[in-house]
C-alpha positions, 0 to 999 in steps of 0.5 A: 104382767105378760109373763104371769098371764102366760103362766096362768093360761098354761097352769092346767097344763103345768098341773097335769104335767106335775100330776103325771110326774108324781104318778110315774114316781109313785107307780115306778116305786111300786113296780120296783117291788113285785109285791108293790100293790100287795098289802100282804107283802108288807104285813105278813112275815110268812105264810105257812100251810095257808096261815099268815104270820102277821108282821106287827104281832111277830115283832111284838113277840120279838120285842118281848123275847129280846127283853127276856134274852137281855143284851147278850143276844143279837137282834137276828138271834132273837128274830130267828128264835121266835121264827122257829117257834112260830114256824113250829106252832104253825106246822103243828097247828096244821096237824091239830086242825086236820085231826080236830085235836084241842085241849079241853078244860079237864086236860088244861087243868092237868097241865097246869097242875103238872106245871105248877105243882111245886109253886108254893102259892098254889099249894095248901097247908098239906103241901098239895096243889089246890085248884082253888088257889090257882082260880083265886090267883087268876081272878085277882090277876084279871082284876088288878093287872091286865098286863099280867093277865094277858101274860098269864093267857099267853102262858096258858096258850103255850102250855096247851100247845106243848100238851097238844104236841105231846099227845100228837107225838104219843099218837104217832108212837102208838102206831109204831110197833116192832114186829116179830118179822122185823125182830127176826130180820134184825137178828139175822143181819147182825147174826149171819156172817161170812168169811171171805177172800178179796182183792182191792184195787184203790182208786188212789192207784190212779193219779187224779190229774190223769182223769179229765172231768169236763164242765159239761159232765159236771153240769150234767151231774148237777141237773140229774141230782137237782135236789142235792145242788138247789141253793138259796140266793147268795152274795160274795163279797170282799173287804178291807178292814181299817183297825183303829189300833194304837201306834208305836207312838201311842204306846210310847206316849202312854209309857212316858205318862206313866213314868211322869207319874213316878217321882215328885214334880213342880207344877204351877197352880194358876188359882194360888199363883204358886208353884207347888210340889206334886207327890209322885207315885213312889213317895205317895202315902195314900197309894189307893187314892193315887191309883184311883186318881190316875188309873183306868183300873180302880185299886184292888185291896186284896193280897195275892200269891205270886201266881195271882200277879201278871205273868210278864212281871210276876217275879219282878213284883213279888221281889220288890221291897215295900214302897218300891215300884216296877214298870212301866210294863205291858200287860195285855191291853194295858201299860201298867206301873206297880208298887208293892204296898204290904206283905202278909203270910196268908193260907192258900186255902181254907175250910168254913161253914156259914149261915146266910141271913138275907135281907130285902134288896140283897143279891139273890134274895128270894121273894119270900125274904121280908127281913130289913137289913137291921132285922137281918143283922139282929138275927145274925148277932143273936144266933152268933151269940148262942153259937159262941156258947154252943157250936153244936147248934150250927147245923140246926141253925143252917137248916132253920135260918140259912138261905144259901142252898149250895151249902145247906145240905152240907151243914153250911159247909165250904170244904177246902177252897183257895184264896179269893174264891169268895166275895171280898169281905168273906174272903178277908174274914176266913183268910185273915182270921185264924182257925176257930174264929166265929163272926158276922160278915156283911156282903152283898148277899146278906149277913154271914155267920162264919166259922173258920174250920181250917187253914193250910199252907201259909205263904207270902202274899202281897198287896200291890197298887197298880196304875193301869192305862189302856192301850188305845189309839190317839185322836191323831191315829184315829184321824189317820185311820179315817183318812186312809179308809176314805181314800181306799174307798174312793180309789177302790170305787174308781179302780181295781179293788185288789190292785188298790189294796196291794199298792198299800199292802192292805189285806183283802178278805173274801167272804162267799155264800152270804145268805139274805138272813145271815148276820155274821161276817167272818173277821168283823162279827155281827154285821147285818147292815153289810148283809142288807146292803149286799142284797139291796136291788140298787147295788150292783157287782163292783159297788163299794161301800164303807161300813163302821165295824167294831174298832174301825171300818170295813171297805166292802165291795160286792163281788157276785150275785148268786141267784136262787136255784141250781148251783153253778158248776164252779161252786159245785165242782168241789163236791161233784168232781171227786164223784165223777172222777171215782166213777171214771177211775172204776171204769178205767180199772175194770177195763184193764182187768181181764182175769177172773180169779182172785189170784190172777187179779192180785198178780196183775195188779201187784196186790195181795189176797186178803182174808176176812172173817165174821163179816155181817150186814149190820155193820158193813165195814171191811178192814183197811177200806172202811165202810163198803155196803155194796161190797158186803151186800154182794158177799151175802148174795153169793154161795160158798165158794163163789167168786164175784165180778169186779165191784166198784166200791166206795174206796176202790174196785173189788173182787171177792170169794166167799169161803164160808157162810155161818148162819145166825143162831135160831131163836124160839122167839124174836120178841126181844129184838122186835121190842128193841126196834119198837124203842128205836122207832119211838126215839126217832119220833122225837128227833125226826117227826117235826122236821119231816112235817116241817119239810112237807109244809108250804113255807113262804118266808118274807122276813128279808122282804120286810126288813124286820132285822 
């Protein structure tokens, strides 16, 4: 009781201590992020020119885009696609607002008419767009399907945005013209030509190792060219991958299992309490059932030529007698056991024409298909009966009844094509029948009326029953990989990552310059979890972690944290070193040359004097040196017979002498050249205008902060 009384007396103090601790925990968590008190930082994906992109709205668009894209697109790809569209809308929207641009009712009607002019539901009896049908469609949608109506509203907004952008681009293009003066300049840049003599002392004449470039010089160059060396925050990692691949023992086990299936065997049946004879693959009377019961790949009933057999076993299988087997043999990711079931003489190519009658639910059936399967079959049978009496009606029936747009314009014809090109049922009819056969075949696409018009080159084809077992690691192998990965993770966390890997002959893969929104890690594919971990504030250089990757594990270590700003000297060296080295080589070459004529320079440097003709400024290239704009520009600044000083070009130091100047032919009118320039400017609008507007915009990207990926 005395203890309880003391607790009650001090309860207020305890409550205050607990409250302060909770407050410290909450406030500390908020201060972990500089935007902790800001609701905006949690609910805004981006701010573009002062306009916010709401997180929830953005994620709804991502979800819709993901549904449209299907499983083939990763979440990051979809997010980036939606992001780019939202940024474009915001950037362009800023311009529209400044100019007071909008899409009014009349223009919206024209945009809809242009977009829907080929949609049958909006055309009248004459095949002309009918706005009343469109209005009726929208009104009905609004009444019957709120979700459908919202989709329509979104479609109209998208159409309006596209229309506004087109108007904006057209306005910019209208302000760009090619003047006659520009036309004349363009003509002269191409038409003015000089002949010259020159000497080149290439920079390669000085060995790189003899030119010292200090870190301070590289650092100074970076600071003087900040715009070229500003980088995003990035991370460097390295990892060791542990793959769950089948061992030699696993492969031998799979081969043994296949061999066991070959012959008859005695097995005790616990149900009947009798020993039964199990028929093996060699003696199995129903090869299809045997394969389907024992193989990872179902039985394929098609006949194939030798070229269609697995390359590693084609000769052996093709030369088997019916009922004989070959294997086990390894084919890619499988071990296989093959049995020759049947042999036929089959054409290697055929020519047919057909009429496709689809039915409701058939593959690729359009919304206008209303026939049931029974009705489609009846139509196909009826048409076939007529065609057997008069095959000249085939082209007419193709136009009237066939839904196969790939062949309608060719009278339903598929010209010479190889065996196994078509779906199995179609293929069987055209290659197992004979020329002139006409019949009805059902496939997943509907009912086909097929006429065989020709067959070529009959040769031996075989039907093969193949039991395939995928080469996969056993449970024991998977467990061993897990243990190895776990042991390495523990040891690498305590010791040097590289040394631990080397001790076990594991390969270490470095990955540098990972950005916060990157997705792919070379070698292991799409791995956003690794990227997010590397950028986590709680992760320090040297930390390691195990990640599940396709087919195994990756033990990853964070190697470097590179902050946003100027590139460091080490990373920039690969770009800056050649530039500074070239500048120093130019000065070294210049300092050792005192000669003032081409011949003297050539003799002193053991070079030859080259003669070049018809050089122009439009394409400032020099034979043997490539693009040299400064050298060519200097030539056009000299008079005939004048010799230049030493010029530090792109590939070396040059001295040149102009021997002849040929002016461009004077034209009475330069309008044609001006028109070409105007077209070039208009083309540049389409490719460069948006990017220029985007570069000039203020874009705050918060995608990484709010973890939308």
